[in-house]
C-alpha positions, 0 to 999 in steps of 0.5 A: 492646755487641752486642744478643745479649750484652744479651739473654743477660744480661737474659733469665736475670734475667727468667726468675729473677724469674718463677720466684721470683714463681711460687714465691711464689704457690705458697707462698701457695696451699699455705699456704691449702690445708693441712688440719687433720689432714693428716700432710703439714702439716709437710712442706709448710710446710718446703718452702714456707719453703725456697722463700720463702728464695730470694725477695729481701727475704723474711723470717720475718715475712712468714709472719705475714700468713697468720694471722688476728689475735687480734682476729678470734678474739675476735670469734668468742668474743664472738659465741658468748657473745651467740649462746648468750645469745639462744638458751638451751637451743637450740644450733641456734637463730638470731637473729631478723633479718629484713631491713628495707626503709627505703624501702618501710617493710616487712620482707622475707625472700627474693627469691622470685617468684610461682612455685610448686612443680611438681606431683609435686615435694616441698620439705619443711621443719621449723619448730622451736618455737625459731624462734618467729614467724619462719615469717612470713618463709618463702616459703610458695609454695616449700614444699609441706610444713612440719613443726611440730617440737614434740611431744616424746614422754614415753616413760612415758605417751605424752603430751608433755614440752614443754607450752610448745611445745604451747601455741605449736602451739595459738596459732600462726597459721602453719597458716592462713597456710600453707594460704593458699599451699596448703602442708601443715602436719604436727605432728612427733612426736619421740622420740630415744634408744635407751632412751626409744624402747624404753621407749615401744614396750614400753608399748602402752597409751601408744600410744593415749594418744599417738594420741588426743593427737596426733589432737586437736591436729591436729584443733584446728588443722585441720592436714594430718597427722603426722610420725613422727620416732623416732631410735635404734631398736633391732632388737628394736623393729622389729615394735613400731614398725610396729604403733605406726605403724599405730595412729597412722596409723589414728587420724590419718586418721580425724580428718583424713579424705581430706586426711591426710598421714603422713610418717616420718623415717629416720636417715642410717644404718640398719645393723640394718635396723630400718625395714621400708621396704615396710611403711612405704611402705604406711602413709606418704605418703612417707619422709624420709631424714635426710641430715645429722649425719654429722660426729658419726661418727669417720670423717666429722668435718667436713662435716655432709652429705658427698656422698661420701668419699675413703675410698670407702664412708664415711658420705655421702649417696651411701652412704645412698641406695644402702643404702636403695635396696637395702633397698626404698626407693621413690625416688618416695616419698622425700625427701632432707633436707639441712642449712641449718647447718654445724659449727664446730671449734676446734683446738690445734697439737700438736708434730707440726705439725697441729691436734687438732680438737674439735667446738665448735658448730653454726652456721646458714647465716646465721651463716656469712654474717655471721661469715666473709664479710667486709663490708669489707677488714679480713679477707679469707677465701676458702673451700675447696671439698672436692670429695669431700664437696662442702662448703665450709670456712674454716680460720682460724689464729691466732698463739697456735697455735690454729685455728677451722674451719667446714664449711658448704653454700652455694647451689652445694654445696646445688644439687649435693646436690639434683642427687644426689637428683634423679638418684636419682629422689627425690620432692624434698628437705627442709631442716633447718631453715627460718629458718636462712638468714634474709635470704639469698635465694640458697638459695631461688633454688636451690629455685626453679630446681630445683623451681618452675614459673611455671604456677599452676593455678586451679580457677575463674580468674574467681572466684579472680582479680579482676585486670583481664585476667580481668575483661576476659576474663569480659566478652568471654565474656559478650558474645561474640555482640555482639562477633562481630556487630560484628566481622563488620559491620566486616569486611564494611565493610572488604571493601566499601570495598576493592571500591569503592576498587578501581573506581579504576584508580589505586588498583589500580595503587598497591596491586598495583605490587609483589609485597609489596603483593599478598602483604599483600592476600592475607593480609588477605583470608584473615584477614577471610574465614576468621572471616566464613565460619566464623561464617556456618556455611558450612563443616563442623566440625573441621579440614576447616572451617578448611582449607576456609576458609583455601583459599577465602581464598587462591582469592578473593585469587588471583581478585581478583588475576587480575581486577585484572590483566585490568582493568589491561590494559583500562584506557584 
């Protein structure tokens, strides 16, 4: 049988196998990338099924391997019930789970270093009252400002609606702990809902009640200022809001004096131009732009904080920053707030072949890691990265024609959104909310890489740091005259010893036998001569003294070298 005949028969079979294998991989890829509301879902599925029919041994049962078992769905249902039981009335809360190091016998939170945020940068975070004592796990050295989210305004009186939360503010040790790390703490004053905010701003007598109440609470804890977080303002409240901010600003700064901080939270969208940005910049230290909750809008279902949208100018971080810049936002006095939570959606397959998605609940970053990231090989889930929104998503399909979908940010997507803020020259970023990433240190590694420096400024290092290097440096400074005298005496001794040794021609011959030894001799002579002559005051001050000392050392070395050569020539 001819070799060419064999090759002509075998090669088409090999090519067909490779083609079918490639089709099989393409089929799996298409199935994993099918989106929930895509009208092309049915077309892609039918195309993939036609390809699979050509694979030997393939049948309809093989399609089920891409579906998550019903038991997996039950896991989400059971966990949701447990989650709601642990966090009654707080849909955005998270279970308190610090990590325990059994070998060291301590709790730990994140893999943070001793770095601190560099001067001029801002890392802003919220501590909601439902997070309880979890602030003990916050890496304070990587946070410049913490807003204690507590004061819920009573629009009728200006007082607060949540006395239990305010009792937490009165008793918390967080303020003192934060101050030890030079982290500022603000009391957040929040009011949401168009009717509620309008009612409060229409009653000027309630402004004084709120201002006096907040000032006393800030003074009680020796906190650093106030955050004003008013949502859903109407255009009619524009002037009243400015007047209220001015009154609260004056009252708080009178209490906190020179170290007071006032921040104002701006919504992700302000189509009515309610916020007078130039005036607010004048009264506040910086403005916090809310860069989340976009998924509540019909155009942006899915991603909580999309960086861009495929539609071009849809709701996104890019559009928010552009529009605020057009309205007068000073980027150097602004912070972009990003979420540490995602959104979960449940879908039902309709006759047309795509899922009707309904919002289920919010899920913290820690929940996403524990629910969707497999810790064994039972279920393997691979997230899809949407390049437009720069957000990850998981899509789980079940045999009962239902689905669960989760949109979330991880350390990579969060870093890209931080890059967006830095590219627009913003002061920094904010994180809603601290603790949602409990036990997951990669988020803080991103913050450290983007904003931290290993240079820590200390006013008085001798009194502030009691470590061995500083104590040694302090002792050397106090005894510098004694140490310098000893060093000079040692240098003179070494020089005299050299001259005495050089009277022996054998020593001279061994030292100057090659050029390298000669170079070492000149270097040593210069090193010894420069501090000696400088200490004796034989040179003037400044650069001339140092240059003259260096040149003198070289000349002396050269003179000794020439003298040695002459002595070698005269030796017997």
